N, C-alpha and C positions, 0 to 999 in steps of 0.2 A: 620494729621487726629486725631480728638479728640476721646477719649475712648467712645464707645457707651454705653448708660445708660442701666441698667439691664432691663428696661421696653421694651427693643428692642425685647424681645421674645427669644425663644429657637432657637439657630442657631450658625453659624460660619461666621465671616467676616475676610478675609485675604487681605493683600496687597502684590502683586507680581510684579516682573519686567517683561519686555516685553517677556522674554523667559519662563515665568511661574514659576520662582524661588521665593519662599516665602521670603519676606523681613520683614513682620510684621504680627503678629497675633493680630488683632484689637478687636475681640470679640469672646468668645468661652464659651458657657455654655453646650456644648455637651460632654465635657471631652476629647477632642481630643488634647489639647495643650500638654499633657504629652508626646505624641510621635511626636509632630511637633516642628521643630526648623527652624530658618531662614537659608537659604542656601539650603533647600530641594526643589525639584521640586513639583509642585502641585500633580503630579501623585503619589507621595509617600503617599498621604492621602488616596487613594482609594485602593480597592483590586486589585490583579494582573490582573484578567480578564477585569477590567475596565480601565487599564492604557492607552491603546490605545485611548479609548473614551475620557479620561481626556486630552490627548494630542490634540485631535481634538477640544475639548472645548476651549483650549487656542488659537488654530489657528483660530477658528471662532470668538472668542472675539477680537483678534487683527485685523482680516479682516473686521469685521462689526462694531466695535466700542462698541457694546453692544449686549448681547445675553441672552436669557431667556429659561426656560423650559427644562433644561438638567437634566437627571436623572443619577446619578453615585452611584455605590455600595461602601459603606465605612464600614470597620470593626469598630463596635461600641458596647461596652459592651459585648464583647465575641461573638457577632453575626454579620452577614452582614446586614446592613441597607441601604435602598435606600434613598438618600437625593436629594432634588431639588436644582439645582445650577443655578446661574445667575451671570452676570458680566458687568462691564463698564470699558472703557479705558479712561485714561487721560494722554496725553503725552506718556511717556515710562512706565507708571505704569498701573497695572491691579487691579481692585477692585473686589474680588470674594466673593459672598454670597452663603450660603448653609443652608438649614433647612429641617426638616422632612416632612413638609406639605406646601401646598400653603398658608394656613393662617399664619403660622409662618414666611414664607418668606415675606409675605406682611407686617408683623409687622417690619421686618428688613428694608424693603423699606421705610416705614413711618418714622422710627427712623433716618435713614440716610438722609431723606429729610429735617429733622429738623436741620441738621448740616450745617452751612454756610461755605462751601468751594467749590473749583472748581469741584471736582469729584461729590459731591452730588448735586450740582446745575445742572450739566449735567444729572445726574440720575433723579432728580426731573422732569426735562422737559420730559425725555423719558417715565417716569412712571406715569405722571399725569393722563392721560386718563385711564391707566390701573388701578390705585388705585381708581379713581372715579367710574369706572365701576364695580369694585369688589363688588359683592353682598354678603349678609350674607351666611355663609356656609350652604349648604344643608346637613342635616344628612345623606341622602342616598349617596351624593357625598363623604362625609368623610368615610362612611362605605365601599364604592366601592374602594376608594383610599387605605384604610387600607388593604382591601382584596388583591388588586393588589400588594401592598408592601409585604404582607405575601407570596403570590405566587412567587414573584420575589426572596425573600429570600430562599424559598424552592427550587426554580430552581437553585439558586447559590449553595446551599448545595448539590443538586443532581449532579450538574456538577463537584463539587470537589470530591464527592464519585466516580463518573464515571471515573475521571482522575486517582484516586487511584487504582480503579479496573483494568483499562487499563494497568497501570504500573505493577500491580501484574500479569496480564495475559501475558504480554510481558516477565516477568521474568520466569514464569512457562513454556511458550512456548520455551524459550531458554534452560531451563533445559530438556524439553521434547526432543528437537533436540539433545542435548548432550547425553542423555540417549539412544535415538534411534541410534545414530551413534556408540556409544560404544557397544550396544547390537548386532547390525548388524555386526560390525567388528569382535566381538568375535565369532559369529556364522559362519562367512564365512569360516574359516579354517577347522573346522570339517566337514562342508557340502562339501567342495571341496574334502576332503579325501574320504568321503562316495561316492561321485560321481565318483572319480577316480577308487576306488576299484571295484565298481559295473561295470564300463566299462571294467576293466581288467578281471573280472570273466566272463562277457558275451562274450568277445572276445576269451578268452583262454579255457573256460570250457563249452561253450554252447553245444558242441556235446556230452559231457560226462554226461550232466545233464538231468534229466527227464523234460518233457514239463512243469510240474507243477513248478519245481524249476526255470526253465528259466523264467516262467511268474512272479514268485516272484522277481527275480533279475531285470526284466524289470520294474516292479512296483517300486522297490527301486530306480532304476536309474532315471525313469521319475519323481518321487517325489522329489528326492534330486536335480535334475536339476531345477525343478520349484522353490524349496525352495532357491537354490543358486541365481537364477535370482531375486527372491523376495527380498532377503537380499541385493543384489547389488543395487536394485532399492530403497530400504529403505535408504541405505547409500547416494544415490544421492539426495533423498528427504531431508534428514537431512542437507546436504550441501547447497542445494538450499534454503530451508526454513530459514537457518541462514543468508541468504542475500549475500553469497559469492560463486561464481562458478569459480573454477580454470580452466583456459584455457591455454594449452601449445601451443601457436601459432607458426606455421611454414608454409613455402610455401609447398603446397600439390598438388599432381597430383590427381584431383578428379576423372578423368576417371579411372585410375588404381585402386584407392581405391574402386570405385563402382564395377568394374569388379571382384575384389577379394571378396567383400561381396556377390555379386550375385552368384559366383561360390560355395561358402560355403553354401549358403541358397538353392541352387539347390538340395543338398543332402536331406535336410528336405522336400523340395517340392516333390521330386521323390517318397517318401513314400506315398504321397497322389495322385500320378499320375498327378501332377501339373507341367506345364512347365514354366520356368522362362527365359525370354529373356532380352537382354540389347542392346541398341544402343545409339550412340551419334551423334549429328548433328553439322557439322561445327567444328571450332577450339575452344576447351574449354581451357581457360587459367588456369594456376596454381593459387590457391587461398590461402590467408592467413587465415588458420583455424587450429583448434585443430583436427588432423586426428583421434585420438582415440574417441573423442566425436562425430565427424561426423559419424564415423563408427558405434558407438552405436546407433545414431539416425536412420541411414539407416537400420541396422539390425532389429530395432524395426518395422519400416514401412514394411519391407519385411516379417518378421515373422507374423505380423498381416494380411497381404495380403494372405499369405499361410493358416493361421489359419482359416480365415473366408471364404475361397473359396472352391467350390465343386471340387471333383476329376474330372480330365479330362479337367479342364479349364486352363487359361494362366495368368501369371502375367508378366507385361511389365515394365521395368525400362528404363528411357530415360534421357539424358542430353542435354540441348540446351542453347545457350546464347541468351539473349534478352536484348539489350542495356548494361547497367552496372550491370546486374545480370546474374548469371548462375541458370537455373531452372532445378531442379531434380524432376522427376515425377515417382510415383509408382502406376500403375493402375492394378486393378484386375477385374475379371468377376464374382465376388462373389454376396452375397445377397443384398448388398446395405444397406444404413442406412436411416431410416425414417427421413423426413425433420424436424419434431418437436423434434428430438433427436440429431441433429447435434451439438447443443451448448454444449452437454456433453463431446464431444470428447477429449478436451484438459484440462479438469478439473481433479483435484485430485480425484481418485476413481470414475471417471465419466464413468460408464459402461452404454451401451445402451442395448436394448432388443435383439440385434443380438447375436446369439450364435455360437461358433466355430463348424466347421463341423466334427471334428475328436475327440471331447471330450477334446481338449486342455484347460488348465486353463489360466486365465488372472487376473492380480493384479489390473488393472485399473489405473496403475501409468505410464506406458511406454510412452503414447502419451503426457502426461503432462510434463514429463521429457524432451522428445524430443523437445517440443515447447520452454521450457526454454533454452535448449542448442542452438537452432537456434536463439532465441532472443539475447542470449549472443554473438552471432556472427553478430549482427545487421541485421539478416535476417528475413524471414517470413515463416510460416508454416500454410497451410490451406488445406481444403479438399472439394471435390465435390462428390456427390453421388446420385444415383437413385436406388430406391428399385427394385430388380430383374435384374438390369443391372450391378451393381458393383460400386466401389469407386475408386477415384484417389486422392492421397495425393501429394501435391506440396510443394517443398522447394525452396525458392529464397535466394541465397547467393550473397552478393555484390562483384563485381570485383574491386579490389583495383587499383587506378591509380598508375602509376610508382612512383610519388612523395610519395604517401601514403605508398607504399611498402618499399621505401627506409627509411621512417621515422618510420616504425612500430617497436615496441620493440620485440626483440627475446625472446624466452623462455616463462616463465610463465606470464600470465596476469590474475589478480584477477578481476572478473566482478561482479558488483552489480546485482545479479539475480532478485532482487525485482523490478528492473526498466526495463520495456520492451524496447528492442532495445539498451540496454546498451552495451558498449564495453570497 
């Protein structure tokens, strides 16, 4: 290939092999040669976001024999510039042309057409009608093209800024989770002590204290209990938001675990004259789960059912097997949830307009944590509700096949909590 004469116009002409590796720089008055060398792929010429498109350009050129009207963003003079690309194949070689505008690209076409060799003869035939039909540039077209190029450059700059901001937000979010975990961990011990001492004083000194002092202690006990629950939930949030949920998997008797949870929550329900019943239908197999996390999830569903139910009503807990799943259901006869607020249930801080019937407080975190726990077990958690009739929360946990049980790892399993259904 002869050296293209300077009259060829402002642009770039490269010769590449069939894989798109640069073998020669034939013409360059755009100042790109300083960072181009033979042996580099054509994609090294363009910015990172355009490399996949450059690869597709090479594939299209090899498949079609010639291709035109490709736009690729190229770092040029300290900014990102959109260049027009075209190419022609000859045997195992690729001839690639690039220029800032259609007019400059046409000048490269014409200069190449004046060179008598195999590649340009083929190019001459392909471009003859295109060159002859090319009319004089319309100033409005040039202005529009320049404006589009400017907007493309601004978009590329905005994308780079957005990528930087996203990286910074991820770093700050990780720091937030770390701080949240540390703060919650440091608060848990003193709150546990405060809760324990208030329980001790209420149990041992209630009869010797005045009604006013008993009320003070009950307020301290209730507040410290809520604060401790909130701190524990914040710890769970920091773990889940960091993308790792620890599950200590073991074979678990779900019936026994549920019975124990129901028995403990009956004490809370009795204070509001709410009856809690439990029944299981058929044979419920042992499941591979983290019993502590499942108990946490179940306690959350039961406490919510009690919290939002009126005195004198009933909460029913049931276990059934349906195919390869065990279904846990917690049904109440409470206020129900408006249909247009159901989507808030499992969101972080997703509180609805329904209020507790005994003045109990809620952090808005419990159901979101419960859902992540169940998804970590490859299960499902959903709810059905009707205003004035109550709500039912369903949990579906998979029944492991014998082979899966035998192959399952014992002990700790780190689950990617950011991926629903992860295991």
